[in-house]
C-alpha positions, 0 to 999 in steps of 0.5 A, spaced: 473 463 545 468 458 543 467 456 536 460 459 537 463 465 536 468 465 531 462 462 526 458 468 527 464 473 526 466 469 520 458 469 518 458 476 521 464 479 515 461 474 509 455 477 510 457 484 509 461 483 503 456 480 500 452 485 502 457 490 498 459 493 506 466 495 509 467 490 514 469 494 520 469 491 527 464 495 529 460 492 523 461 485 525 460 486 532 453 489 530 452 482 526 455 478 530 451 480 536 459 480 540 462 486 543 467 491 539 471 491 544 471 483 544 473 482 537 478 488 538 481 483 544 480 476 542 486 475 538 482 470 534 477 474 533 480 480 530 484 475 526 479 473 523 476 480 522 483 483 519 483 477 514 476 479 511 478 487 511 484 485 507 481 480 503 476 486 501 481 491 500 484 487 494 477 488 491 478 494 487 472 497 483 474 501 476 474 508 480 479 505 485 483 502 480 483 508 476 486 512 482 491 507 483 494 507 476 494 515 476 498 515 483 503 509 480 503 513 473 505 519 478 511 515 481 513 513 475 514 520 472 518 522 478 522 517 478 523 517 470 525 525 471 530 523 477 533 517 473 535 522 467 537 528 471 542 522 474 544 520 467 545 528 466 550 528 472 553 522 470 554 524 463 557 531 466 562 527 470 564 523 464 566 529 460 570 532 465 574 525 467 574 524 459 578 530 458 585 531 462 586 538 465 590 543 461 596 546 465 599 552 463 606 551 460 612 556 463 617 558 459 622 560 463 
């Protein structure tokens, strides 16, 4: 693939990001006048597009950040509940092993 094609793909990705659009293979193909199939098949072009897609995914809006925070809070609460349950199980096991079982004494 020529440098011209890679330059066109990079320029298309940059333009999409600048315009606030998602970087997709279809959008890059349309903006660069390179077929979508070529963008998928050519490893170099695909790597460029994937890099821009990953970079764009790191940019968070306030709403996306709030959603991510809610998901993390929910996950943390689930982990905390599991830890509390495990701690209770450990306390129960320690109590059982701390007090030896009492034997009944028989006198004949």
